[in-house]
C-alpha positions in Angstrom: 5.7 -15.3 -1.0 2.7 -12.7 -1.5 2.9 -9.5 -2.8 2.0 -6.3 -0.7 1.0 -3.3 -3.3 1.7 0.1 -2.7 0.1 2.4 -4.8 2.1 5.2 -5.4 3.0 7.9 -8.2 6.2 10.2 -8.9 7.2 12.6 -6.1 4.6 11.4 -4.0 6.0 12.4 -0.4 3.7 10.9 2.1 4.3 7.7 -0.2 7.6 8.0 0.8 6.9 8.3 4.7 4.4 5.4 4.5 7.4 3.0 3.4 9.3 2.8 6.8 5.9 1.8 8.0 5.4 -0.7 5.7 8.8 -2.7 5.5 9.2 -4.2 8.8 6.3 -5.8 8.3 6.8 -7.5 5.0 9.2 -10.5 6.0 7.3 -11.8 9.1 4.1 -11.9 7.1 6.1 -13.4 3.8 5.2 -10.4 1.4 7.3 -8.5 -0.7 6.7 -5.2 -1.8 5.3 -4.1 -5.2 5.0 -0.4 -5.9 2.5 0.5 -8.8 2.5 3.8 -10.6 -1.5 5.0 -10.4 -0.3 7.3 -13.2 0.1 4.3 -15.7 -3.5 3.2 -15.1 -6.4 5.8 -15.5 -8.8 3.3 -13.0 -6.3 3.6 -10.5 -5.7 7.3 -11.0 -9.5 8.2 -10.8 -9.8 5.7 -7.8 -6.9 6.0 -5.7 -5.5 9.8 -6.7 -6.2 11.8 -3.8 -5.9 8.9 -1.6 -2.4 7.7 -2.0 -0.2 6.1 -0.3 -2.5 3.3 -0.3 -1.4 -0.5 0.0 -3.3 -3.7 -0.8 -3.0 -7.4 -1.3 -4.8 -7.5 -4.8 -8.4 -6.5 -4.4 -8.7 -2.3 -5.0 -12.0 -2.3 -3.4 -10.2 -3.8 0.0 -7.2 -1.6 0.5 -5.5 0.5 3.6 -5.3 3.8 2.9 -3.0 7.1 4.1 -2.5 7.7 7.2 -1.6 4.4 8.8 0.6 3.5 11.1 2.9 0.2 11.3 0.2 -1.5 14.2 -3.0 0.0 12.2 -1.0 -1.9 8.7 -0.2 -4.9 10.8 -4.0 -5.1 11.9 -5.1 -4.7 8.9 -2.9 -7.5 7.3 -3.7 -9.7 10.2 -7.4 -9.7 9.5 -6.2 -10.8 5.6 -4.0 -13.3 5.9 
Protein backbone atom coordinates (compact mmCIF):
# COMPACT_ATOMS: atom_id res chain seq x y z
CA UNK A 1 0.00 0.00 0.00
CA UNK A 2 1.36 3.40 -0.98
CA UNK A 3 0.98 6.79 0.61
CA UNK A 4 -0.83 9.87 -0.57
CA UNK A 5 0.81 12.78 1.18
CA UNK A 6 -1.32 15.74 2.22
CA UNK A 7 0.90 18.75 2.78
CA UNK A 8 -0.95 20.76 5.42
CA UNK A 9 -0.50 22.80 8.57
CA UNK A 10 -2.38 23.42 11.79
CA UNK A 11 -5.56 25.41 11.27
CA UNK A 12 -5.71 25.01 7.49
CA UNK A 13 -9.43 25.21 6.79
CA UNK A 14 -8.93 24.47 3.10
CA UNK A 15 -7.12 21.26 4.06
CA UNK A 16 -10.21 20.20 5.99
CA UNK A 17 -12.32 20.94 2.89
CA UNK A 18 -9.95 18.83 0.77
CA UNK A 19 -10.13 15.70 2.93
CA UNK A 20 -13.65 14.65 1.82
CA UNK A 21 -12.39 14.83 -1.76
CA UNK A 22 -9.38 12.66 -0.89
CA UNK A 23 -10.84 9.94 1.38
CA UNK A 24 -12.98 8.11 -1.21
CA UNK A 25 -9.94 7.72 -3.49
CA UNK A 26 -7.64 6.07 -0.96
CA UNK A 27 -8.92 2.48 -0.81
CA UNK A 28 -9.59 2.03 -4.56
CA UNK A 29 -6.04 3.23 -5.28
CA UNK A 30 -4.51 1.19 -2.44
CA UNK A 31 -3.26 4.33 -0.71
CA UNK A 32 -3.22 5.53 2.86
CA UNK A 33 -3.23 9.21 3.77
CA UNK A 34 -0.14 10.67 5.39
CA UNK A 35 -0.41 14.24 6.63
CA UNK A 36 2.81 16.26 6.60
CA UNK A 37 2.86 19.58 8.44
CA UNK A 38 4.84 22.01 6.32
CA UNK A 39 5.58 24.11 9.41
CA UNK A 40 7.96 21.35 10.53
CA UNK A 41 10.15 21.69 7.41
CA UNK A 42 11.44 25.07 6.20
CA UNK A 43 11.87 23.79 2.63
CA UNK A 44 8.28 22.56 2.45
CA UNK A 45 7.01 25.76 4.08
CA UNK A 46 8.78 27.82 1.43
CA UNK A 47 7.61 25.56 -1.41
CA UNK A 48 3.96 25.10 -0.38
CA UNK A 49 3.26 27.88 2.13
CA UNK A 50 0.74 29.72 -0.03
CA UNK A 51 -0.51 26.69 -1.97
CA UNK A 52 -1.79 24.22 0.64
CA UNK A 53 -3.56 21.92 0.61
CA UNK A 54 -1.30 20.04 -1.75
CA UNK A 55 -1.23 16.28 -2.28
CA UNK A 56 1.50 14.15 -3.76
CA UNK A 57 2.95 10.69 -3.97
CA UNK A 58 6.40 11.60 -2.66
CA UNK A 59 7.93 13.83 -5.35
CA UNK A 60 7.45 17.44 -4.16
CA UNK A 61 7.87 18.61 -7.76
CA UNK A 62 4.86 16.56 -8.89
CA UNK A 63 1.84 17.53 -6.82
CA UNK A 64 -1.83 18.29 -7.16
CA UNK A 65 -2.58 21.65 -5.53
CA UNK A 66 -5.85 23.08 -4.30
CA UNK A 67 -8.37 23.80 -5.64
CA UNK A 68 -9.17 20.26 -6.78
CA UNK A 69 -12.23 18.08 -6.59
CA UNK A 70 -12.53 14.32 -6.43
CA UNK A 71 -12.65 13.93 -10.24
CA UNK A 72 -9.57 16.09 -10.79
CA UNK A 73 -7.64 14.27 -8.08
CA UNK A 74 -8.73 10.87 -9.44
CA UNK A 75 -7.45 11.89 -12.90
CA UNK A 76 -4.16 13.07 -11.41
CA UNK A 77 -3.75 9.78 -9.55
CA UNK A 78 -4.69 7.68 -12.59
CA UNK A 79 -1.89 9.31 -14.57
CA UNK A 80 0.65 8.42 -11.88
CA UNK A 81 -0.35 5.01 -10.55
